[in-house]
Rosetta silent file (secondary structure, phi, psi, omega in degrees, C-alpha in Angstrom):
SEQUENCE: XXXXXXXXXXXXXXXXXXXXXXXXXXXXXXXXXXXXXXXXXXXXXXXXXXXXXXXXXXXXXXXXXXXXXXXXXXXXXXXXXXXXXXXXXXXXXXXXXXXXXXXXXXXXXXXXXXXXXXXXXXXXXXXXXXXXXXXXXXXXX
SCORE:     score description
SCORE:     0.000 S_00000001
   1 L     0.000  128.082  178.832   -7.331  -13.992   -9.475 S_00000001
   2 L   -61.324  148.634  177.727   -8.652  -11.622   -6.766 S_00000001
   3 L   -85.268  151.885  174.077   -6.566   -8.537   -6.028 S_00000001
   4 L   -70.871  167.835  177.851   -5.021   -7.899   -2.622 S_00000001
   5 H   -56.666  -47.651 -179.153   -6.382   -5.021   -0.528 S_00000001
   6 H   -62.900  -42.367  179.861   -3.415   -2.844   -1.534 S_00000001
   7 H   -64.075  -45.058 -177.065   -3.762   -3.752   -5.229 S_00000001
   8 H   -68.862  -38.484  178.503   -7.489   -3.054   -5.389 S_00000001
   9 H   -68.015  -39.972  177.865   -7.176    0.251   -3.510 S_00000001
  10 H   -64.765  -42.802  179.359   -4.286    1.391   -5.715 S_00000001
  11 H   -62.347  -43.795  179.387   -6.202    0.412   -8.865 S_00000001
  12 H   -65.291  -29.925  179.582   -9.291    2.296   -7.686 S_00000001
  13 H   -73.881  -16.119  177.498   -7.107    5.347   -6.942 S_00000001
  14 L   -73.125  154.417 -175.751   -5.993    5.478  -10.595 S_00000001
  15 L   -81.169   71.389  173.612   -7.959    7.827  -12.907 S_00000001
  16 L   -90.280  159.251  168.524  -10.269    5.374  -14.641 S_00000001
  17 L   -85.145  129.175 -178.506  -13.737    6.258  -15.858 S_00000001
  18 E   -97.219  159.394  170.778  -16.169    4.451  -13.583 S_00000001
  19 E  -108.024  108.056 -179.176  -19.591    2.963  -14.227 S_00000001
  20 E   -87.587  134.318  178.233  -21.846    4.162  -11.422 S_00000001
  21 E  -126.013  137.823  178.405  -24.921    2.044  -10.653 S_00000001
  22 E  -146.500  144.402 -178.969  -27.847    2.964   -8.441 S_00000001
  23 L   -63.660  144.838  175.813  -31.262    1.377   -7.843 S_00000001
  24 L  -115.819   11.258  179.627  -34.287    2.873   -9.619 S_00000001
  25 L   114.027  168.999 -170.842  -36.966    1.024   -7.711 S_00000001
  26 L   -65.309  -27.457 -176.124  -38.450   -2.478   -7.609 S_00000001
  27 L  -108.810   16.726 -178.097  -39.782   -2.630  -11.182 S_00000001
  28 L  -129.274  149.133  172.251  -36.906   -0.918  -12.962 S_00000001
  29 L   -70.842  162.869  179.145  -33.354   -1.882  -13.856 S_00000001
  30 L   -67.822  155.310  169.187  -30.641    0.146  -12.120 S_00000001
  31 E   -79.163  130.050  177.011  -29.394    3.395  -13.600 S_00000001
  32 E  -129.391  120.297 -177.538  -25.834    2.830  -14.849 S_00000001
  33 E  -136.709  148.347  174.723  -23.832    5.832  -16.069 S_00000001
  34 E   -72.838  146.842 -179.583  -20.175    6.583  -16.774 S_00000001
  35 E  -156.893  150.943  166.218  -18.589    8.984  -14.327 S_00000001
  36 L   -81.238  151.689 -179.288  -15.369   10.503  -13.105 S_00000001
  37 L  -146.698  168.412  176.711  -14.699    9.812   -9.439 S_00000001
  38 E  -129.009  136.047  178.663  -12.140   10.539   -6.745 S_00000001
  39 E  -150.893  136.347  172.088  -10.651    7.994   -4.349 S_00000001
  40 L  -118.230  130.123 -178.336   -7.700    7.926   -1.965 S_00000001
  41 L   -47.802  131.382  179.775   -6.698    4.492   -0.602 S_00000001
  42 L    84.404   -6.106 -176.173   -8.356    3.856    2.747 S_00000001
  43 L  -111.058 -158.134  179.378  -10.732    6.800    2.370 S_00000001
  44 L   -86.186  155.359  171.078  -14.034    7.706    0.812 S_00000001
  45 E  -104.969  134.980  177.764  -14.917    7.506   -2.850 S_00000001
  46 E  -137.698  152.839  176.119  -16.833   10.488   -4.194 S_00000001
  47 E  -126.197  160.008  178.981  -18.510   11.615   -7.370 S_00000001
  48 E  -119.280  141.533  178.660  -19.760   15.013   -8.432 S_00000001
  49 E  -157.403  169.797  175.479  -23.070   15.705  -10.137 S_00000001
  50 E   -65.021  141.090 -176.288  -25.746   18.301  -10.566 S_00000001
  51 L   -60.605  -29.875 -178.567  -27.749   18.829   -7.377 S_00000001
  52 L  -108.593   19.116 -178.956  -31.039   18.131   -9.178 S_00000001
  53 L   -72.643  159.773  175.315  -29.776   15.373  -11.509 S_00000001
  54 H   -58.314  -43.721 -179.558  -31.469   11.987  -11.815 S_00000001
  55 H   -57.985  -47.248 -179.942  -28.300   10.394  -10.462 S_00000001
  56 H   -62.944  -43.780 -179.314  -28.342   12.597   -7.333 S_00000001
  57 H   -63.243  -43.224 -178.669  -32.041   11.981   -6.686 S_00000001
  58 H   -67.457  -41.363  179.848  -31.671    8.212   -7.064 S_00000001
  59 H   -64.730  -42.896  177.890  -28.574    7.975   -4.852 S_00000001
  60 H   -61.422  -43.134 -178.410  -30.244   10.014   -2.125 S_00000001
  61 H   -66.690  -42.842 -177.861  -33.380    7.842   -2.323 S_00000001
  62 H   -77.372  -29.468 -178.173  -31.463    4.540   -2.339 S_00000001
  63 L    74.637   11.368 -179.776  -28.918    5.666    0.239 S_00000001
  64 E  -163.789  162.971  174.303  -26.213    3.690   -1.554 S_00000001
  65 E  -157.744  169.584  178.709  -24.502    3.173   -4.902 S_00000001
  66 E  -125.056  155.060  175.546  -21.900    1.025   -6.647 S_00000001
  67 E  -139.705  132.698  176.890  -18.978    1.888   -8.875 S_00000001
  68 E  -117.374  130.562  171.834  -17.103   -0.390  -11.274 S_00000001
  69 E  -123.277  147.169 -177.204  -13.761    0.530  -12.838 S_00000001
  70 E  -149.921  163.607  169.985  -11.922   -1.598  -15.354 S_00000001
  71 E  -143.756  159.588  179.581   -9.084   -1.746  -17.826 S_00000001
  72 L  -118.649   -8.045  177.407   -8.314   -4.177  -20.630 S_00000001
  73 L  -135.190  141.717    1.527   -4.569   -3.591  -21.135 S_00000001
  74 L   -78.172  -14.173  173.515   -2.023   -4.867  -20.229 S_00000001
  75 L  -133.994  162.475  174.972   -4.350   -7.311  -18.461 S_00000001
  76 E   -80.046  117.650 -176.549   -8.079   -7.403  -17.881 S_00000001
  77 E  -139.593  141.657  175.299   -8.533   -6.016  -14.379 S_00000001
  78 E  -145.369  156.428  171.421  -11.522   -4.633  -12.505 S_00000001
  79 E  -136.301  131.322  175.270  -12.544   -3.343   -9.102 S_00000001
  80 E  -123.464  133.040  178.429  -16.154   -2.913   -8.024 S_00000001
  81 E  -126.193  147.441  176.308  -17.125   -1.211   -4.772 S_00000001
  82 E  -130.608  146.966  176.350  -20.466   -0.835   -3.028 S_00000001
  83 E  -172.869  163.601  177.453  -21.338    1.319   -0.069 S_00000001
  84 E   -76.909  152.916  175.507  -23.857    3.467    1.702 S_00000001
  85 E   -63.788  118.658 -176.965  -24.074    7.162    1.052 S_00000001
  86 E   -91.719  -35.751 -179.920  -21.751    8.691    3.667 S_00000001
  87 E  -164.618  156.036  173.563  -22.289   12.374    2.962 S_00000001
  88 E  -130.433  129.771  179.681  -23.678   14.910    0.527 S_00000001
  89 E  -148.350  157.528  177.273  -22.154   18.371    0.355 S_00000001
  90 E   -64.322  147.425  177.713  -21.950   21.338   -1.993 S_00000001
  91 L   -71.680  137.099  174.660  -19.046   21.306   -4.437 S_00000001
  92 L  -110.996  170.290  175.431  -16.138   23.584   -3.550 S_00000001
  93 H   -58.264  -38.635  179.507  -13.278   24.847   -5.682 S_00000001
  94 H   -60.417  -40.494  176.095  -11.090   22.200   -3.987 S_00000001
  95 H   -62.668  -48.395 -179.571  -13.457   19.448   -5.221 S_00000001
  96 H   -56.887  -46.942 -178.841  -13.445   20.869   -8.758 S_00000001
  97 H   -65.394  -44.396 -178.595   -9.662   21.063   -8.809 S_00000001
  98 H   -60.778  -45.608 -176.343   -9.118   17.600   -7.327 S_00000001
  99 H   -71.539  -45.390 -173.582  -11.457   15.889   -9.770 S_00000001
 100 H   -77.690  -29.110  174.531  -10.508   17.724  -12.941 S_00000001
 101 H   -73.619  -22.213  176.536   -6.761   17.653  -12.352 S_00000001
 102 H   -66.756  -34.868 -173.030   -7.106   13.911  -11.844 S_00000001
 103 H  -109.569  -19.858 -172.910   -8.391   13.441  -15.406 S_00000001
 104 L  -121.617  152.604  171.726   -7.194   16.422  -17.442 S_00000001
 105 L   -61.323  155.402 -172.611   -3.869   18.116  -18.226 S_00000001
 106 H   -50.144  -48.471 -176.982   -3.280   21.236  -16.083 S_00000001
 107 H   -62.378  -44.571  178.320   -4.300   23.818  -18.698 S_00000001
 108 H   -66.918  -39.638 -179.816   -7.548   22.025  -19.532 S_00000001
 109 H   -62.645  -45.464  179.605   -8.299   21.372  -15.854 S_00000001
 110 H   -60.598  -43.248  178.585   -7.865   25.043  -14.950 S_00000001
 111 H   -64.180  -42.869  179.976  -10.165   26.099  -17.785 S_00000001
 112 H   -62.864  -42.082  179.225  -12.748   23.471  -16.798 S_00000001
 113 H   -62.541  -46.649  178.930  -12.685   24.622  -13.155 S_00000001
 114 H   -58.972  -46.125  179.840  -13.186   28.273  -14.184 S_00000001
 115 H   -62.751  -42.348 -179.226  -16.077   27.336  -16.464 S_00000001
 116 H   -65.174  -36.013  179.152  -17.700   25.148  -13.803 S_00000001
 117 H   -69.163  -23.281 -173.527  -17.483   27.944  -11.231 S_00000001
 118 H  -111.628    5.373 -175.635  -19.201   30.367  -13.585 S_00000001
 119 L   -89.337   -3.409  175.688  -21.870   28.287  -15.334 S_00000001
 120 L    80.971   -0.308  179.268  -24.534   28.763  -12.640 S_00000001
 121 L   -82.506  136.720  173.689  -25.120   25.032  -12.060 S_00000001
 122 L   -86.470  122.081  179.860  -25.439   23.809   -8.503 S_00000001
 123 E  -116.054  152.668  176.848  -23.228   20.757   -8.036 S_00000001
 124 E  -131.055  160.125  171.867  -22.901   18.360   -5.127 S_00000001
 125 E  -104.710  132.251  175.091  -20.475   15.705   -3.950 S_00000001
 126 E  -115.503  116.760 -174.137  -21.920   12.281   -3.106 S_00000001
 127 E  -116.199  147.328  173.933  -19.471   10.250   -1.023 S_00000001
 128 E  -137.372  150.637  169.512  -19.373    6.654    0.133 S_00000001
 129 L   -98.850  116.340 -178.080  -16.974    4.614    2.191 S_00000001
 130 L   -53.491  129.231 -179.886  -16.485    1.343    0.264 S_00000001
 131 L  -110.959  -36.684  179.491  -18.022   -1.541    2.233 S_00000001
 132 E  -125.134  133.123 -177.576  -18.021   -4.423   -0.250 S_00000001
 133 E  -121.392  140.654  169.776  -15.286   -5.037   -2.796 S_00000001
 134 E  -131.621  131.826 -177.504  -15.151   -7.313   -5.819 S_00000001
 135 E  -155.513  156.600  176.290  -11.954   -7.431   -7.845 S_00000001
 136 E  -166.253  150.594  166.310   -9.945   -9.565  -10.180 S_00000001
 137 E  -114.843  111.654 -174.691   -7.048   -9.595  -12.580 S_00000001
 138 E   -87.576    2.237  179.922   -8.106  -11.995  -15.307 S_00000001
 139 E    78.970 -171.341 -179.590   -4.726  -12.000  -17.038 S_00000001
 140 L   -91.593  154.853  178.072   -4.138  -11.434  -20.725 S_00000001
 141 L   -84.788    0.000    0.000   -6.273  -12.835  -23.487 S_00000001
């Protein structure tokens, strides 16, 4: 059964690990990788990655990406969103804190943020405004 707008946005706002998919060109299958993401209902969805990563290069080239999140308990439920690349920007401390506090307990998140700020890697945020949604709650098995 398809989810309502409110249900799908709330589900996407929960801290699931997403499967990000992006085109790799006409003769290749898409790149599909697990990723943490950030989403607030009604807003943009964003992911963080290394500025020179394969994922960043492919998303910039394609100008769009998809993200699928799912759970299997207490029911099988998924939400998939697709959209054009809305913006690319350098990662700030606020991005690091928002993403890592979403997935980690406070002490681990703080440590992760400190390490990320000091590891010398250039990170970027890739954001999209969801344009196409696919969702369902398939019930229990």
